[in-house]
C-alpha positions as CSV (number, residue, x, y, z in Angstrom):
1,M,-21.5,12.0,-2.4
2,K,-21.0,9.8,0.7
3,V,-17.8,7.8,1.3
4,G,-16.7,5.6,4.2
5,R,-13.2,6.3,5.5
6,L,-11.1,5.5,8.5
7,G,-11.3,8.5,10.8
8,A,-8.8,9.9,13.2
9,S,-10.6,8.2,16.1
10,G,-9.8,4.8,14.6
11,R,-13.4,4.2,13.7
12,V,-15.0,4.1,10.3
13,A,-17.1,7.2,9.6
14,L,-19.3,8.4,6.7
15,T,-17.9,11.6,5.1
16,E,-18.9,13.8,2.2
17,T,-16.8,14.6,-0.9
18,D,-17.2,15.6,-4.5
19,V,-18.4,13.0,-7.0
20,P,-15.3,12.1,-9.1
21,V,-15.1,12.9,-12.8
22,A,-13.7,10.5,-15.4
23,G,-10.6,11.9,-17.1
24,P,-9.2,10.6,-20.4
25,G,-9.0,6.8,-20.3
26,E,-10.8,6.6,-17.0
27,L,-14.2,5.4,-15.7
28,V,-16.5,6.4,-12.9
29,V,-18.5,3.5,-11.3
30,R,-21.7,3.7,-9.3
31,M,-21.0,1.3,-6.4
32,A,-23.5,-1.5,-5.9
33,A,-21.8,-3.5,-3.2
34,C,-18.4,-3.8,-1.5
35,G,-17.3,-6.5,0.9
36,I,-15.5,-5.8,4.2
37,C,-12.2,-7.6,4.1
38,G,-10.0,-8.7,6.9
39,T,-7.4,-6.2,5.8
40,D,-10.0,-3.4,6.2
41,L,-10.6,-4.6,9.8
42,E,-6.8,-4.7,10.4
43,K,-6.6,-1.1,9.2
44,V,-9.3,-0.1,11.8
45,R,-7.3,-2.0,14.5
46,G,-4.1,-0.3,13.4
47,G,-2.4,-3.5,12.6
48,Y,-1.9,-3.4,8.9
49,S,-1.7,0.0,7.2
50,R,-2.0,3.7,8.1
51,S,-4.1,4.3,4.9
52,T,-7.5,5.8,5.4
53,T,-8.7,4.3,2.1
54,L,-11.1,1.4,2.7
55,G,-12.9,-1.0,0.4
56,H,-11.2,-3.1,-2.4
57,E,-13.9,-5.6,-3.4
58,P,-16.4,-3.4,-5.2
59,V,-18.9,-4.1,-7.9
60,G,-21.1,-1.6,-9.6
61,V,-22.4,0.0,-12.8
62,V,-20.3,2.1,-15.1
63,E,-21.8,5.6,-14.9
64,S,-19.4,7.6,-17.1
65,V,-16.4,7.0,-19.3
66,G,-13.6,9.4,-20.2
67,A,-12.3,10.2,-23.7
68,G,-10.8,7.2,-25.5
69,V,-12.5,4.5,-23.5
70,E,-14.3,2.0,-25.8
71,A,-15.0,-0.7,-23.2
72,P,-16.6,-1.1,-20.8
73,K,-19.5,1.0,-21.7
74,V,-21.9,3.1,-19.6
75,G,-24.4,0.8,-18.0
76,D,-22.1,-2.3,-17.9
77,R,-22.0,-4.3,-14.6
78,V,-18.4,-4.5,-13.5
79,F,-16.0,-5.7,-10.9
80,V,-12.9,-3.5,-10.5
81,H,-9.7,-4.7,-8.9
82,H,-8.1,-2.0,-6.7
83,H,-4.5,-2.6,-7.6
84,V,-2.8,-3.2,-10.9
85,P,0.8,-4.1,-11.7
86,C,2.8,-2.7,-14.6
87,Y,3.3,-6.1,-16.4
88,Q,6.6,-4.7,-17.7
89,C,9.2,-4.8,-14.9
90,T,11.4,-7.7,-13.9
91,V,9.1,-8.5,-11.0
92,C,6.2,-8.9,-13.3
93,A,8.3,-10.9,-15.7
94,R,8.8,-13.4,-12.9
95,G,5.0,-13.5,-12.4
96,E,5.2,-12.0,-9.0
97,Y,2.6,-9.3,-9.8
98,P,1.6,-8.3,-6.2
99,F,5.2,-7.3,-5.5
100,C,5.4,-4.9,-8.4
101,A,6.1,-1.4,-7.2
102,E,3.3,-0.1,-9.4
103,Y,0.8,-2.5,-7.8
104,A,1.0,-0.7,-4.4
105,R,0.8,2.7,-5.9
106,T,-2.5,2.2,-7.8
107,N,-5.9,2.3,-6.1
108,L,-9.5,3.3,-6.6
109,D,-10.5,6.9,-5.8
110,P,-11.7,7.4,-3.1
111,G,-12.0,3.6,-2.4
112,G,-14.7,1.0,-2.7
113,F,-16.9,2.3,0.1
114,A,-18.1,5.3,-1.9
115,E,-21.3,6.0,-3.8
116,H,-19.1,6.6,-6.8
117,F,-15.4,5.8,-7.4
118,R,-13.0,6.7,-10.2
119,V,-11.0,4.0,-12.0
120,S,-7.7,5.1,-13.4
121,R,-6.4,4.8,-17.0
122,A,-3.9,2.2,-15.8
123,H,-6.7,0.0,-14.4
124,V,-8.7,0.3,-17.6
125,E,-5.8,-0.3,-20.0
126,R,-4.2,-3.2,-18.0
127,G,-7.4,-5.3,-17.6
128,A,-8.3,-4.6,-14.0
129,V,-12.0,-3.9,-15.0
130,L,-13.9,-7.1,-15.3
131,R,-17.3,-7.4,-16.9
132,L,-19.4,-9.0,-14.2
133,D,-21.4,-11.9,-15.6
134,D,-25.2,-11.4,-15.6
135,S,-25.6,-14.7,-13.6
136,I,-23.6,-13.3,-10.7
137,D,-25.5,-11.1,-8.2
138,W,-23.9,-8.1,-6.6
139,A,-23.2,-9.7,-3.2
140,T,-21.6,-12.7,-4.8
141,G,-19.5,-10.4,-7.1
142,T,-17.8,-8.9,-4.0
143,L,-16.4,-12.4,-3.3
144,L,-14.4,-12.6,-6.6
145,E,-11.4,-10.7,-5.2
146,P,-10.9,-12.7,-2.0
147,A,-11.4,-15.9,-4.0
148,G,-8.8,-14.7,-6.4
149,C,-6.4,-14.2,-3.4
150,A,-7.0,-17.8,-2.5
151,L,-6.3,-19.0,-6.1
152,T,-3.1,-16.9,-6.2
153,A,-2.0,-18.6,-2.9
154,L,-2.8,-22.1,-4.2
155,H,-0.7,-21.3,-7.4
156,R,2.1,-19.9,-5.3
157,V,2.4,-23.0,-3.0
158,G,2.2,-25.4,-5.9
159,F,-1.1,-27.1,-4.9
160,A,-1.8,-30.3,-6.8
161,E,-4.9,-32.4,-7.3
162,G,-5.3,-35.1,-4.7
163,Q,-3.7,-33.2,-1.8
164,S,-5.1,-32.9,1.7
165,V,-5.6,-29.4,3.1
166,L,-6.3,-28.1,6.6
167,L,-7.4,-24.5,7.1
168,V,-6.6,-23.0,10.5
169,G,-9.1,-20.1,10.6
170,L,-12.4,-20.2,8.9
171,G,-13.2,-16.5,8.3
172,P,-14.8,-15.7,4.9
173,V,-11.5,-16.0,3.0
174,G,-10.6,-19.2,4.8
175,L,-14.0,-20.6,3.7
176,L,-13.4,-19.5,0.2
177,Y,-9.9,-21.1,0.2
178,G,-11.3,-24.4,1.3
179,R,-14.1,-24.4,-1.4
180,L,-11.5,-23.5,-4.0
181,A,-9.1,-26.2,-3.0
182,R,-12.0,-28.7,-3.2
183,A,-13.0,-27.4,-6.6
184,L,-9.4,-27.9,-7.8
185,G,-9.3,-31.5,-6.7
186,A,-8.3,-31.7,-3.0
187,R,-9.0,-35.2,-1.7
188,W,-9.7,-33.9,1.9
189,V,-10.4,-30.5,3.3
190,G,-10.6,-29.8,7.0
191,G,-10.9,-26.7,9.1
192,A,-10.0,-25.5,12.6
193,E,-12.1,-22.6,13.9
194,I,-13.4,-21.3,17.2
195,S,-16.7,-19.9,15.9
196,A,-19.4,-22.6,15.7
197,L,-21.2,-20.5,13.1
198,R,-18.2,-20.6,10.8
199,R,-17.6,-24.3,11.4
200,R,-21.2,-25.0,10.3
201,A,-20.7,-22.8,7.2
202,A,-17.6,-24.8,6.3
203,E,-19.3,-28.1,6.6
204,A,-22.3,-26.8,4.6
205,G,-19.9,-25.6,1.9
206,G,-18.1,-28.9,1.3
207,F,-15.4,-29.3,4.0
208,D,-15.0,-32.9,5.1
209,A,-14.7,-32.0,8.8
210,T,-14.1,-29.2,11.2
211,V,-12.8,-28.9,14.8
212,D,-12.5,-26.4,17.6
213,P,-8.7,-25.5,17.7
214,R,-8.8,-24.8,21.5
215,D,-8.1,-28.5,21.9
216,P,-4.9,-29.1,19.9
217,A,-5.1,-32.9,20.6
218,E,-8.5,-33.0,19.0
219,V,-7.1,-31.2,15.9
220,R,-4.4,-33.8,15.6
221,R,-6.8,-36.7,16.0
222,L,-8.8,-35.2,13.1
223,V,-5.8,-34.9,10.9
224,D,-4.5,-38.3,11.8
225,S,-7.8,-39.9,11.0
226,A,-7.9,-38.2,7.6
227,T,-4.2,-38.9,6.6
228,G,-3.4,-42.2,8.3
229,G,-1.2,-40.4,10.9
230,E,1.0,-38.8,8.2
231,G,-0.2,-35.2,8.4
232,V,-1.8,-33.0,5.7
233,D,0.0,-32.0,2.5
234,L,-0.9,-28.3,2.9
235,S,-1.7,-26.5,6.1
236,V,-3.1,-23.0,5.7
237,V,-2.8,-20.2,8.3
238,A,-5.9,-18.2,7.6
239,A,-5.9,-16.3,10.9
240,S,-3.8,-13.5,12.4
241,A,-2.6,-15.0,15.7
242,A,0.8,-16.7,16.1
243,S,-0.9,-19.6,17.8
244,A,-2.7,-20.4,14.5
245,A,0.7,-20.6,12.8
246,R,2.1,-22.9,15.5
247,L,-1.0,-25.1,15.2
248,A,-0.7,-25.3,11.4
249,L,3.0,-26.2,11.6
250,G,2.1,-29.2,13.8
251,Q,-0.4,-30.7,11.4
252,V,1.6,-30.9,8.1
253,R,3.4,-34.0,6.9
254,R,7.2,-34.3,6.4
255,G,8.0,-32.5,3.1
256,G,4.7,-30.7,3.2
257,T,3.8,-27.0,3.0
258,V,2.5,-24.3,5.3
259,N,0.9,-21.3,3.7
260,L,0.9,-18.1,5.7
261,F,-2.3,-16.6,4.2
262,G,-4.0,-14.5,6.9
263,V,-2.6,-11.1,7.8
264,P,-0.4,-11.7,10.9
265,E,-0.7,-9.5,14.0
266,P,2.0,-6.8,13.7
267,E,3.9,-8.0,16.8
268,A,3.3,-11.7,16.3
269,R,6.4,-13.8,16.6
270,L,6.8,-17.5,15.7
271,E,9.4,-19.5,17.7
272,E,10.0,-22.9,16.1
273,P,13.1,-25.1,16.4
274,L,15.0,-24.6,13.1
275,Q,16.2,-28.2,13.3
276,S,12.7,-29.4,13.4
277,L,11.8,-27.5,10.3
278,Y,15.0,-28.7,8.6
279,L,14.5,-32.4,9.4
280,R,10.8,-32.3,8.5
281,G,11.6,-30.6,5.2
282,L,8.8,-28.1,5.5
283,R,8.1,-25.3,3.1
284,V,6.7,-22.1,4.7
285,I,5.3,-19.9,2.0
286,P,3.5,-16.6,2.5
287,A,1.0,-15.5,-0.1
288,Y,-1.4,-12.5,-0.3
289,A,-3.2,-10.3,-2.8
290,T,-4.1,-11.2,-6.3
291,T,-4.4,-9.8,-9.8
292,D,-7.0,-9.8,-12.5
293,P,-6.1,-13.1,-14.3
294,E,-6.9,-15.0,-11.1
295,I,-10.1,-13.0,-10.6
296,R,-11.2,-13.8,-14.2
297,A,-10.4,-17.4,-13.6
298,V,-12.5,-17.5,-10.5
299,Q,-15.5,-15.9,-12.3
300,E,-15.3,-18.5,-15.0
301,M,-15.3,-21.3,-12.3
302,V,-18.4,-19.7,-10.7
303,V,-20.2,-19.2,-14.0
304,T,-19.6,-22.9,-15.1
305,G,-20.7,-24.2,-11.7
306,R,-17.3,-25.5,-10.7
307,L,-17.0,-23.2,-7.7
308,R,-19.9,-22.3,-5.4
309,L,-19.9,-18.9,-3.6
310,D,-23.4,-19.2,-2.1
311,G,-24.1,-19.0,1.6
312,L,-21.0,-16.9,2.4
313,V,-22.6,-13.4,2.7
314,S,-24.3,-13.3,6.1
315,D,-25.1,-9.5,6.4
316,R,-25.8,-6.6,4.2
317,F,-25.7,-2.9,5.4
318,P,-26.4,0.2,3.4
319,L,-23.5,2.6,3.0
320,T,-25.2,5.0,5.5
321,E,-24.7,2.3,8.2
322,I,-21.1,1.5,7.4
323,A,-20.0,1.9,11.0
324,A,-22.5,-0.7,12.1
325,A,-21.3,-2.9,9.2
326,F,-17.7,-2.8,10.5
327,D,-18.9,-3.5,14.0
328,R,-20.7,-6.6,12.9
329,A,-17.8,-7.8,10.7
330,A,-15.5,-7.5,13.7
331,R,-17.5,-10.1,15.7
332,P,-16.6,-13.5,14.1
333,S,-19.0,-15.4,16.2
334,E,-21.9,-13.5,14.6
335,S,-21.1,-13.1,10.9
336,L,-19.4,-14.5,7.8
337,R,-18.9,-12.0,5.0
338,V,-20.4,-8.6,5.6
339,V,-21.3,-6.5,2.5
340,V,-22.0,-2.8,2.2
341,T,-24.4,-1.8,-0.5
342,G,-24.6,1.4,-2.5
343,P,-26.8,3.3,-5.0
344,G,-25.9,1.0,-7.8
345,A,-27.6,-2.0,-6.2
346,G,-30.8,-1.1,-7.8
347,S,-29.3,-1.5,-11.3
348,G,-28.5,-4.6,-13.3
């Protein structure tokens, strides 16, 4: 079968490998679609992980099940989360599931950009396989994981209904974060983004206003207008550059929160007067990754119409053109979410 991996040249290449076999308690899924995430792009750039495994937002059709698996069944449409915590350690007892040691050790074999992938017994037994609702198409299904990451972040920062939110960076996950904040009761959602395409997508998806961040004074005017000069309750860094974090820090009110959400550049440094942070009483909270409870909650919000995920997938490429798909995803002025499709797309 064909599988997309990160090659030695630093580019994504299509390779051949054997079709995986489901062992006891395991599944094999025929991939229908998998989104290209910002962390996949950072792996290609060499700024996040040395792993050659790519693709963690896959949906598809269960093709075979191992001994002892009663659900899901062959033919079921599913979303599979790539990591799964143990739910038994002290870290999990605190609810900090992405920091569980077992979480990082688990993964899909050989990753989401494969015609077929194997799902481990741990994934099956611990609830990481989600039955994809029939009302959700394949491309939309690939958005459940990044939306789950945004929901995890909002829970971690203690988001409350009626707060004002500014997203600095409107890539696909930043757009999802803003829509989710709105669905959960944000009174104002704004965005700062260089790409005009992404600013238009934000406004079409329910953002109150957007601005080009290359003029910081204009960003501040937007925030002041929305908050009476106080600053936003929550400022979200949904981009990798240190300049995005500096901009976000300048827009939040006294006692407010800055959420470090986008993967920072590996050598990025943030220099901020500690006394300023102290006197302003700011909380700076990183948040990344998600687990299946948040993904299930997101699907429920989509099915009930509380959360819209339409209009976010701009491009679809077959697995045979995965290199071109990554090239497109790396050009933010030209795309939103790029999805790679596989042999399961003709099913369900």
